[in-house]
N, C-alpha and C positions, 0 to 999 in steps of 0.2 A: 415598400419597406424603407424606413428611414435609417440612415447610418450616423450614429453618434460617435464623435471622435474626441474625447476629452484629452487635454494636455497634461493633466495632473491627477493624482489620486483624489484630491478634494473635488475636482470637477467630475470625476467618475462617480463618486458617491452622490453628488448632487444630481447627476443625470439619472442614476438608478432610483433615487428617491422620487424624482419627477416622473419617471417612466418605469414603474416597477416590473412591467412585463418585458423590458429590454433584455435580450439575451447577450451575455458577455461573450466576446470572441477575442482570442489572442493567437494561439497556434492554429485554431480552426480545424484540427484534425477530426473532431467529432461533429462540430456544428456544420461545417461545409458539406460533409457527407449527407447529413439530414436535409440540408437545403437543396443539394444537387438531385436527391431522389424525391424531392417534394414531400418529405415526411414531416416537415416543419416549415412554417411560414410566419415568423414573428413580425410584429409591427415595427420593432426597433432592434437593431444590432448595436451593441455597445463595444466599440473597438478599444482594447486596453494596450495596444502595442506602443503607444507613445509614453507609457508610464514605466520609466527605467527601473524604479525601485522594485518592481515586481520580478525583475530578472536578476536580482542580487541574492546572495546567500551569505551567512555568517556562521562560523563554527565557534560555539561557546564551550564552556567546561563540561556541560552535561548534555546539551542539545545542539542540533543544527537548525538554524533559522533559515528556512527555504522559501524564497519568494514564490508566489503562485505561478509565475510565468517562466521559472527557470526550466529550460528544456532538458529532456532526459540525457542528451549528449553531454551536457555540462556536469550532470550528476555522475555519469559513468567516468568521465575524465578527471573530475576533481574531488569526488566524495566517496571513492571506493572504500577507503579505510573507515571513515566515519559512518557510512550507511551502506554496508556491503550487500544486505538483502535487497535494498531498493536499487542499487546499481545492477545487481543480477537481473532483477525484474525489468529494469530499463533496457537491458540487452535484448529482451524478447519483444519489445514494442516495435511493431511494424518494420519499416525500412529505415535506412539512414536518414532519408528526407523527413520521415515522420518523427524520428527521434530528435531531429534538429528543431522541430516545431512544437511537438507535444510536450505537455508539462503535467506535473503532479496536481497542480491546482485545477487544470482543465479536466483531468481524470476524476478528481473529486467532484467537480461541478456536474459532470455527466452522471456520476453515481451509478454507472453500469455494474451489475453483479460480476461482469467479466473484466472489469478494469484491472490491468496488469499491476498497477502500483499498490492496490488495496491490500493484498495479503501481506506484503512487506511492511506497510504502514501499521497494520493491526499487530503484527508480531513484534515490531520494534518498540511500539508505544509512541503515540502521536497525539498532538492537539492541533486543531484547525483554528486559526485566528481569522475571524470574520469581522467586518466593519460596515457600518451604515452611518448616515448623518446623525443617528441617535446614539452612537457610541460603538465600543468594541466588546466582543465576547470571545471566549475560548471554548470550543466544542471538543470534548474527547472523541477520538476516532471511533470508539465503540458506540457512541451515540449519534454519529454523523449520518449514517445510512438509515433511512426510514422506510424504504420500499424500493420496488423495482424502478431504477432511474429517478429516485427521489431522495432528497437529503434534507438536513435540518435547517437550511438557510431560510431566513425570512425573505419576503418579496423584495425588500429594499437593501439586502445585504450582499456584499461581495467577499470572496475569499481573498485575503491579503497575504497571509504567511502560513506555512505549515511548519510546526515545531516538532522535530523528530528526535527521539532519544538516541544519542550516540551509542554505537555498538561497544559493549564491554566484553563480548564473547562472540563466537562464531554465529553466522546467520546463513540461511540458504533459501533458495526459491526454486520451485519446480512447476512446470507448466506442460499440460498435455494439449496438443492441437492436431489438426488434420494434416499439417505439414510442419516443417521445421521453422519457417519464418513467415512473417506478414500474415498472421492468422489470429483470429479471436480464440481465446482459451476455451477448450472444452471444459477444463477445470484447472485450478492452480492451487498451490500450497506454499505458504511461507512459514518459516520457523526461526526463532531467535533464542539463543541461550543467554541468560542474564546471570552470570556467575556472582555478581555482587549481591544479588538478592536470592541466589540459589533457586531461580525459577526459569521456566520455559514458557514462551508465548507462541501462539500460532495465528495463522490467517488463512482463510479458505476463500477462493474466488470461483465464480461461475458454477456453484453447486447449491445455491439457495437463492431466495428472492433478493437478498443483499449479501455483500461480503460479510463473513462471520468469523469469530474465533471458535475453536473447538474446546470449549471451557472444561467439559468433563474429561477430555483427553489430557488437557493441561493439568487439571487437579490430580488425576491418577498418576501421571508421570512425575509431577513435583513431589508427591508423597512417596512414590517408589524410589526416586533418586535420594531423597532425604533419609528414608528408613534404611536404605541399603548402604549409605555412606559413599555413594558414587561420586559426589562432588569432591570430597576430600581425597579419595583414593584414585579417582580417574580410571577405575576398572571398566571393563567392557560391559555395556548394557546387555542384559540377557535377552535371547530371542523372544521369550515369553512376554517380557515387558514391552519390547518393541512391537510385537504383534498386537497386544492389548491396546497400546497407544494408537496404532493404525485403525483398529476396529472402532475405537471410540471416536476417532476423527471422522471416520466414514459415517458413524451414527449421528454426528452433529449436522450432517448435510440434509437438505430438503430440496433435492434437484428435480428437474423436469426432463421429459423426453422432448428433444427438438432435433433439427436437421444436423446438428453437430455431434450429438451423442445421446444415449439413453440415460435415464436416471440410474439404472442399475450399473452401467459402465462408469458413470461419474463417481458413485460411491466406491466402487472397486478401485478406481484410479486414485482417489484421495487416500484410501487406505495404504496403497503401495507408496505413494509419494510421501506420506507421513512417516512411514518406516524408513524409507531411503534417506530423506532429508535429516531425520533424527540421527541415523548412522553417520552421515557425512559430517554433521556439525559436531557430534560427540567424538568422532575420530580426530577432528581438528582440535577440539578441547583437550583431549588426552595428549595430543602432540605438543601442547604448550609446555608440558613438564610440571612437576609438582610445585616448584617454587612459583611459577607463573600463575598456576591455578589458585594459589593461596594469596597472591599479591592483590592489593586493592586495585580494582578496576579491570583486572584480567587483561586479555589481549584481544586483538581484532583479527577478523578473517575476511578477506576479499573474495 
C-alpha cells in the first residue's frame, strides 16, 4: 500500500486524478477500522491532513461553509447556534477522541446509512461541494447518497466543502442505540423547522439502504400546519397530527433485520422519534413568542 501525502489542495486533486482508486484519509475514524479488520486493502491512501483549508469554516448570511475535515468537536464548540441539529448529532458520535478526529466530510465520504451527521444534514438543507482537476460541482444532499456506502462522487473527485443552511428555527436530533455512547445507531431521526418558508424537513438514518427524508410525512405536516394556521398562532400541535406524522415517517423507512435491531423495531422507533422531536422543536418555536415567530429569520435553538 502506497501512502500519498499532498501538501496542497491542488496536489491532492492531481494525486486523485492520477490514482483514482486512492482512498482519502483525514481523521481515519472509518478508514482505519476497515484497514485494521482487513475489510479493505486499497492500493493507495491519500492523506489530506496537511491541507489546512479543509479544517476551516465560514459563517455567511444564509449558509455555513464547512471544510470537509472540520472535526465534530469544533462544530459543537463553535457552531451550536448556526447548526444546532448537526451539533446535537455530533454529541452522539463515538468518544471525545473520535469527535476530535471525525468530520462531516469523512462521514459523507463513507456514506454509511448509519452516519450520525446525515439526518441533520438532510433536515437542515445541504449542498456538497466536490472538486477534481476537471472542475467543481455542487451536489444537493438529497442526491448525494446512491446506495449502501455509495455516493455520487466520481472516481477523481474529492469533497472540499459542505454548505449547510443556517438554522432559522429549532432543530432536533434523536438516536437509538444499544447503549448511550460510542455506538452505531440502530436508527436516527433529524428534524428542522424552517419558519421563513413555513416548512419542516426531516432526515432518517439507519432505516433504509441510504439516509433519507420522510417526504410524505413532511408534505402532510406542512399542509396541516398551514391549513390550521399553526405557524401564525403558535398553538399546540394536536396529537392526531403528531401521530400521523410519526406513522408516515415510519412508512418512509425500508429497514433490515440485523444484529443491532429488527426492521419492525426500527420502524416503531422512527415513529416515536418523529413524534417526540416534532414536539420538542414545536415547543421551542412556541416559546419564541408571537413577535419572534413573525419576524424575518425567526430564532435559533441549540
